[in-house]
C-alpha positions as CSV (number, residue, x, y, z in Angstrom):
1,M,48.8,278.9,-7.2
2,K,47.0,275.8,-7.9
3,H,46.2,273.9,-11.1
4,I,43.2,273.7,-12.6
5,L,41.8,272.9,-15.1
6,V,37.9,273.8,-16.1
7,T,36.0,271.9,-18.7
8,G,33.5,273.6,-21.2
9,S,35.5,276.9,-20.8
10,T,35.1,279.0,-23.9
11,D,32.0,280.7,-23.1
12,G,29.1,280.7,-20.0
13,I,30.2,280.1,-16.3
14,G,33.2,278.0,-17.2
15,K,35.0,280.9,-19.2
16,L,34.0,283.6,-16.0
17,L,35.4,281.0,-13.5
18,A,38.5,280.2,-15.9
19,L,39.2,283.7,-15.7
20,R,38.4,284.7,-12.0
21,L,41.3,281.4,-11.3
22,A,43.3,283.4,-14.0
23,K,43.5,286.4,-11.9
24,E,44.2,285.4,-9.1
25,E,46.9,283.8,-10.6
26,H,47.1,279.4,-10.5
27,F,47.5,277.9,-13.2
28,V,44.8,277.9,-15.5
29,A,43.5,274.7,-17.8
30,I,41.1,275.5,-20.9
31,H,38.7,273.2,-22.2
32,G,36.6,273.4,-25.6
33,R,35.9,271.4,-29.1
34,S,36.6,274.5,-31.5
35,E,39.8,275.4,-32.1
36,A,39.4,278.9,-32.8
37,K,37.1,279.2,-29.7
38,L,39.6,277.6,-27.6
39,N,42.4,280.2,-28.8
40,T,40.2,283.0,-28.8
41,T,39.4,282.3,-25.3
42,I,43.4,281.3,-24.5
43,S,44.5,284.8,-25.9
44,E,41.7,286.6,-24.2
45,I,42.0,285.6,-20.4
46,K,46.0,285.5,-21.0
47,T,45.2,289.8,-21.6
48,E,42.4,289.7,-19.1
49,S,44.1,288.6,-16.2
50,N,48.0,289.3,-16.8
51,N,48.7,285.4,-16.4
52,E,50.2,283.4,-19.0
53,N,50.4,280.0,-16.9
54,V,46.3,279.4,-19.0
55,V,46.9,276.4,-21.6
56,G,43.6,275.0,-24.1
57,F,42.9,271.3,-24.5
58,L,40.8,270.5,-27.6
59,A,38.2,268.0,-27.2
60,D,34.7,267.2,-29.0
61,F,33.1,265.4,-26.1
62,S,30.4,264.2,-27.9
63,D,33.8,261.4,-28.7
64,L,34.8,259.3,-26.4
65,Y,38.2,259.0,-28.7
66,D,38.7,262.7,-28.0
67,V,38.0,262.2,-24.6
68,K,40.7,259.6,-24.0
69,K,43.8,261.1,-26.0
70,M,42.6,264.6,-24.4
71,A,43.1,263.1,-21.0
72,V,46.7,261.7,-22.6
73,E,47.8,265.7,-23.4
74,V,47.0,266.5,-19.6
75,S,48.5,263.7,-18.1
76,E,51.9,265.3,-20.3
77,K,51.3,268.9,-19.9
78,M,50.3,269.1,-16.6
79,P,52.6,268.7,-13.4
80,K,49.1,268.0,-11.1
81,I,46.0,268.8,-11.0
82,D,44.1,270.9,-7.5
83,V,40.9,271.3,-8.9
84,L,38.5,269.8,-11.7
85,V,35.9,271.1,-12.6
86,N,33.6,268.6,-15.4
87,N,31.7,271.9,-16.4
88,A,31.5,270.7,-20.2
89,G,27.9,270.0,-20.5
90,I,25.3,270.2,-23.5
91,F,20.9,270.9,-23.6
92,N,20.3,271.6,-27.6
93,S,22.2,269.9,-29.8
94,K,21.9,269.4,-34.0
95,I,22.1,265.9,-33.4
96,D,20.1,263.7,-30.7
97,N,22.8,260.6,-30.8
98,T,26.5,260.1,-31.7
99,P,27.2,257.6,-34.1
100,S,27.3,254.6,-30.8
101,G,23.9,255.5,-30.7
102,I,23.5,256.6,-27.4
103,D,22.0,260.3,-26.7
104,I,24.3,262.6,-27.1
105,R,23.6,264.2,-23.6
106,L,24.1,261.3,-21.9
107,V,27.6,261.2,-23.4
108,V,28.7,265.4,-23.0
109,N,27.1,265.8,-19.3
110,Y,28.0,261.8,-18.3
111,L,30.2,259.2,-19.8
112,A,32.7,262.1,-21.2
113,P,33.5,263.3,-17.2
114,Y,33.5,260.2,-15.7
115,Q,35.9,258.8,-18.5
116,F,37.9,262.0,-18.3
117,T,38.1,261.9,-14.5
118,N,38.9,258.2,-13.7
119,A,42.2,259.0,-16.7
120,I,43.5,261.5,-14.6
121,L,42.9,260.5,-11.3
122,P,46.7,260.2,-10.5
123,L,47.5,263.4,-11.3
124,L,44.2,264.5,-8.8
125,K,45.9,262.6,-6.5
126,K,49.2,264.5,-7.2
127,A,48.2,267.6,-5.3
128,E,47.9,268.0,-1.5
129,A,44.1,268.4,-1.1
130,P,43.0,267.5,-4.5
131,R,38.6,268.5,-5.4
132,I,36.1,267.7,-8.1
133,V,33.5,269.5,-8.7
134,N,30.5,268.1,-11.0
135,L,28.0,270.7,-12.7
136,S,24.8,268.5,-11.5
137,S,21.4,270.6,-12.3
138,A,18.2,270.4,-10.7
139,A,16.5,268.4,-13.0
140,Q,16.8,264.9,-12.2
141,T,15.3,262.0,-13.1
142,P,15.8,258.1,-12.6
143,V,18.8,257.1,-15.5
144,S,17.3,254.2,-18.4
145,L,20.0,252.3,-18.3
146,A,19.0,251.2,-21.8
147,A,19.6,254.7,-23.2
148,L,22.7,254.4,-21.8
149,E,23.4,251.6,-23.6
150,G,21.7,253.4,-27.2
151,Q,19.2,250.6,-26.8
152,A,16.8,253.0,-26.5
153,S,15.7,256.5,-27.2
154,L,14.9,260.0,-24.7
155,G,13.7,263.6,-25.1
156,V,15.9,266.2,-25.0
157,N,14.6,266.6,-21.2
158,E,14.7,263.6,-20.1
159,A,18.1,262.7,-21.3
160,Y,18.9,265.9,-19.9
161,A,18.0,265.2,-17.2
162,Q,19.1,261.6,-16.6
163,S,22.8,262.6,-17.7
164,K,23.0,264.7,-14.8
165,L,21.3,261.9,-11.7
166,A,23.7,260.3,-13.5
167,L,26.7,262.6,-12.5
168,T,25.3,263.1,-9.6
169,M,25.6,259.6,-8.1
170,W,28.6,258.7,-10.0
171,S,29.9,261.7,-8.2
172,F,28.9,260.2,-4.2
173,D,30.2,256.7,-5.4
174,L,34.0,258.5,-6.5
175,A,34.0,260.1,-3.4
176,E,33.3,256.4,-1.4
177,K,35.8,254.9,-3.2
178,E,38.7,257.9,-3.0
179,P,38.8,259.6,0.8
180,N,41.3,261.7,-0.2
181,I,39.9,263.8,-3.1
182,L,37.1,266.4,-2.5
183,I,34.0,265.8,-4.1
184,V,30.8,267.7,-4.3
185,A,27.8,267.8,-6.9
186,V,26.4,271.1,-7.5
187,N,23.2,272.7,-9.0
188,P,25.2,276.5,-10.2
189,G,21.2,277.3,-10.4
190,S,18.5,277.2,-13.3
191,L,18.5,279.3,-15.8
192,L,21.4,281.3,-15.6
193,N,22.1,284.1,-18.2
194,T,24.2,281.4,-20.6
195,K,24.5,280.7,-24.6
196,M,22.9,277.1,-23.1
197,A,19.6,278.5,-21.2
198,H,19.3,280.5,-24.3
199,E,19.1,278.0,-27.0
200,A,17.2,275.9,-24.9
201,Y,14.9,278.7,-23.2
202,G,14.9,281.4,-24.6
203,Q,15.2,283.4,-21.2
204,H,17.1,283.3,-18.0
205,W,16.2,284.0,-14.5
206,S,19.5,284.9,-12.8
207,P,22.7,286.6,-13.9
208,A,25.4,283.8,-15.0
209,E,28.0,284.8,-12.0
210,K,25.5,283.4,-9.9
211,G,26.9,280.0,-11.1
212,V,30.4,281.2,-11.3
213,D,30.1,283.0,-7.9
214,I,29.1,278.7,-6.2
215,L,31.5,277.2,-8.4
216,Y,34.4,279.4,-7.0
217,D,33.1,278.9,-3.4
218,L,33.4,275.2,-4.2
219,A,36.6,275.1,-5.7
220,M,38.5,277.0,-3.6
221,T,36.8,278.0,-0.1
222,N,36.0,275.4,2.3
223,K,32.4,275.7,1.8
224,A,32.5,272.4,-0.6
225,K,31.8,269.4,1.1
226,T,33.1,265.2,0.2
227,A,29.9,263.3,-1.0
228,S,26.7,266.2,-1.1
229,Y,24.8,267.6,-3.5
230,F,24.8,271.9,-3.5
231,D,21.5,273.2,-4.8
232,N,22.1,277.0,-6.1
233,D,18.4,277.7,-6.6
234,K,17.9,277.4,-2.6
235,G,21.4,278.7,-1.6
236,G,22.7,275.8,0.5
237,Y,23.5,271.7,0.7
238,G,19.5,269.5,-0.3
239,Q,19.1,266.0,-1.4
240,A,19.5,265.4,-4.8
241,H,17.3,262.4,-6.2
242,S,16.3,259.5,-4.2
243,N,18.6,257.0,-6.2
244,A,21.4,259.0,-6.2
245,Y,21.5,257.4,-2.4
246,D,20.7,253.8,-3.9
247,H,23.7,252.0,-3.2
248,V,22.0,249.0,-5.8
249,K,21.4,251.6,-8.2
250,I,25.1,253.6,-8.4
251,E,26.5,249.6,-8.4
252,E,24.3,249.2,-11.1
253,L,25.1,252.1,-13.3
254,V,28.6,252.4,-12.6
255,G,28.7,248.4,-13.2
256,I,27.4,249.2,-17.1
257,T,29.2,252.6,-17.6
258,N,32.6,251.2,-16.7
259,T,30.8,247.7,-19.4
260,I,30.4,250.9,-22.4
261,L,33.6,252.7,-21.4
262,V,35.5,249.6,-21.8
263,N,34.2,248.7,-25.0
264,K,34.4,252.0,-26.5
């Protein structure tokens, strides 16, 4: 039995992945930002999987204080983490900026998983063969450090693509710093049949299961390779944006990220 935590798992591919893992009798921790939805999802997964080892954590990933609190709670309730799937993400939102002035997509899709993962690294290090699966995207554009600091505004598509490149750059950096943790970034597939795709584009190209299958394989099988980017649109490992391999740009990004998080 593995201890697995999937963020953003009250719907979409996160929920389907959590259910599949629970059916295999693993200890599964799910996360959501609505208490009602979280409780409903826990009940549904327990019933469908016939597995009582399903727990939930509540946090709004647009609020970095909430993320910090969740990390403490996870550290208290989980003995270790074998697999962390950073799946929580946002595209459309009723608000564009968080109270700190930073675009909500940069916060939820990059700063929150960065902060959360670093806070629970000790739990990952307790596992025999820990791994982290970070959900990237085919959409990747150079990160505006001014926007990350809340000093410039971005369009929705731009902010989303920047957040996903930032996450990929950090994935490669963390893999270098933590050689005993397997860390892989993945584009689970463009326009999967999920709520996020329908809200953003009103259509889908592929079934949600396409994304669930690759997340499962990267989380649980030897398909995962560390410090790499899996592009599920192409069905194999590929090249992320060139900035993800630029050590100077990565160092700059991580340095500014740490400064932002220290001040939060």
